[in-house]
C-alpha positions, 0 to 999 in steps of 0.5 A: 734392020742392019742399020738398026743393029749398027746403031745399037752396037755403036751404043756399046762402044766406049766413047761413042757418045757423042763422037759417033752418035749425036742425039739431035741428028740421030733423033731427027733421022728416026723421028722423020720416018716414024709416021710411015713405019710399020709396027714390025719396024717400030718393034725392031727400032725399040728392040735393036736401038732404044733398049741398048741406048737406055742400057749404055747411054752415059747418065749426063747426056741421058736427058738429051737423048730422052728428049730427042729420040726416046720421047718421040718414039714413045709418043708414036707408040701411044698414038699407034696403040691408042685406038687399035688394041689388037697387038699380036705377038709379033707386034708386041713391041714393048715386051720384047727382050725385057728380060735382056736388061735389068728391069730396075734401071728401066723402071726407074728411068720410066718413073723419072721421066713420067713415061708410064702414062705413055706406055699404058697400052703396052699392058694390053699386048702383054697378055694377048699371047702366052709367050709375051706374057712370060716375058712381061711377068718379071717386068710387071712384078717389078712395077708393083714392087717399085710402086710399093717402095716409092709410094709413087701415086702415078705408078700406083694408079697406072697399075690399078687402073690399067694393068689390073683390068688387062690382067683380069681380062686375060684370066677370065676365059668366059669374058667377052673382051678384046683380049680373049677375042684376039687369043681365039683368033690367033689360036693361042693355047692356054698354058696352065703354068702361065695362068698360075704365074698370072694369078700370082701376079694378080694376087701380089697386085691385090695384096699390095695395091688394092686398098680394102675399105675395111682396113685389113692388113696385108697378111689377112688380105693374102688369105686365099679365100679373100683373094679368090672372092675378090677376084670372082667379084671383079670378074662378075662385075666385068661380065655384067658390064660386058653383057649390058645393053649397048648404049646409043652413041653419036652416029658413026660410033659403035658402043664398046663396053671396054671403052665405056668402062675406061670412061667410067673409071676416068670420069671421077678424076675428070669431075674433080679436075672440073671442081678444082678449076671452078674453085680457083679465083677468077682473074684476067691473068692467062695462067692457063699458059703458065703451067707452073703457076697453075700447078701451084693453084691446085689443092695439095690433097688433090695433087697428092691423090693423083700424084700431080707433082710436076707440069708433065703430069697428063692431067695438067693438059686437061686442067689447063684446057678447063682453066682456059675455058674459064678464062674466056667465059669469065672475060665478060664478067671481068669487063663488067667488074671494071665497068662497075669500078669505072662508073663508081669513080665517075659518080664521085669524081669532082667536079661532078659529072652532070647529065647535061655534060657531053659524052665526048667532052667527058671522055676527053676530060678523062684522057687529058687530065688523068683524074681517075685510073681505069682499066676499061678498053677505049671502045668501052668508055663511050657506052659506059658514059652513056649508061651513066647519063641514063642513070642521071637522067632518071635519078638526078634530072636536076643537078646540084653538088648537094643533091649528088652528095645526098644521094650518092649511096643510092646512085652507087647502089643502082650502078652496082646492082645493074652490073650484077644483073649484067654479070648473070650473062657471064657467070657460069661454072666451068662445064664438061667438054667432050674434047677434054677426053681422049678421042676414043672416049669422046662419044661416051662423054657426049652421051653421058653428059647429054643424058645427065642434062636430059634427066635433070630437065625431066626431074625438074618438070616432074618435081614442079608438077608434083608441087615439090618445088617449094620443098626443093628450094624452100631455103632459097625461096624464103630469101628470094621472097624476102629480097623481092618484098624488100625491093618492092617496099623500097620502090613503094617508098621512093614512089611515095616520096616522088608523089609527095614532092610533086604534090607539095610543090603544086600546093605551094604555087597555089599558096600566095602567102608563102611566095613573098618569103620564098622569093626573099629566101631564093634571093639570099641563096643566089647571093650566097652562090647557091646556084653557081653549081660549077664554081669549085671554090664554093664551100657547099658545107657552109652553115648558111646553106643548111639554115636556108635549106631548112627554112625552105623545107619547113615552108614547103615540105612541113610534116613530110620526112623527105630526104635532103636531096628532095629539098635541094631539088625543090629549091632548084625547081621552084627557082626554075618555075619562077624564071618561066615568066612567059608561061602560066604557073600550072604550065611551068609546073608541068614543064619543070616538075610534072613531066620529070616525076611522071617519067620516073614513075613510068620507068620504075613501073616498067622495071617490074613489067620488064622482069616479067617479060624477061622470063618469056624472053629467056624461054624464046631465046632457048627455043623451047616449045611453047607448051611444056615450059610455058605451062611451068611458068604459068604454074610458078606465076600462079603460085607466086603472083605478086613476086615477079622478081622471085620468079625471074631469079628462080628461072635464071638460077635454076631453069635457064642454065639447064636449058642452055647446057651451061650447068649440070645441077 
């Protein structure tokens, strides 16, 4: 105590800063001992050292002392008072000697350094004891005046969200709360004059900071009946909360209605933070580490509503945590996008990549020649090239530059839609996390979101079994059914083209009258270099190629409107069949054409089957019991028996996220 007195007296000596008192050494000496100080020692430190320091410290070095001494002490106070609200008069450190200094200078100091959030728990201690309340009244009244005069949103929210509840807890003697319990335990008597002053403070708060929805002016709000009815209503609401049935929390946590009320008051702000982050553009920049950049991405109306005008605002820590969660959840999506760009560049890269090219040779070519720019990591190159081989094997079993040019758009579409399907594994909203909440509120956050999740599951089942699914998703259903039918029609059309192509070539081999002319045509194409597919100097757009191609189409595919790439493929396949002289023509046809077409048909038929099976794989992956959810699936399949794609998308978009907890609809 004598040492505290000595340092406090030193602050009053002219020139003591920094000759006698150096912020870093004094700060280190005290902060090292903060963790083991009792509350009474902490109170003496604030009363005998901190308050004189704030009063006498020169303005030019006040920032330095704030960082090195005052901030660690306030953080320690916050940690001490965070979970333990019983603050008796002797331990009510924040209200001691407040009237020994000018409240205006102290309040403005706190406002400038954003310390109101760190002092919020001191409000509780002000009203446990009448002596502490008397000392705190002037300070609290000035806080209200300062909030009104500065329009500081942070201060307004602190007063309304923290000071007001503590004040009402003190005024309502019938309320079952920690304030009243401690007053009874300490034997504190009720002083009528103190109650009168507290009511006056509460009325000031009501008049200046409690916003009426009916837009009344301040004078009409000051009317006694308005204030009285408002206060009675607030007290009644709190009594209802205090008398509500205890909720089931995690094992080891006891329900406390005051903590529940604190959680419910904070929840809307948290959900708005969640929405803010979810609406931000996805990027591979780790801006959650750059607080200033993250601050600028918040919408102005959101920042204004919560007074977020600096990176020091307590909400910024939560927003940064949510943005980090988003970054890591979207990392896979960013990878898929880069993979899509990379594959698209490979498809159009000249000389064109063929299905016969070795993957390692392709990667070596990319590294050595730097023909395209890509941002994929090295480990992702081989799987990406292998995937391209898979696409080409199915959709371009025969290579020719004119084939690639003809169905380039189809190949790009296939790659794009494959990656969009893969993206579904990664795309998810930023979701609530209990660790974003204060430690004492985490059990309430967990219980709330678990209950929401369970309710949404039950509602989904209930709506489905009542036959309300069609109404709930009517607009979406129309679009998905339309998309499903469009894709099915596309598949049927391509399958028809493959069958037509195969039948036409098979018929050609039986038509002896055409063989002589076609051999001459093939010979001329050979002379023109048509089959020299690796020759980069050949002009594949020259007119003679088009003329000979049209002649072949007229002889082989007359009456059929096949795309150009089928015509080019027909020329290539017919030449290959003719070259297999050691085989019979039917056998050569099966080897060159039949097995390739059959493979394509089988693979594409498997697409719809795999969509159907994917639905059940999702069920198994979520470890759901067979009965309930399989019944749901059967209901959907029965209703939409020919729209497997629609079934799959509905499940992925609306059921799967609910099951694994990724999204709360």
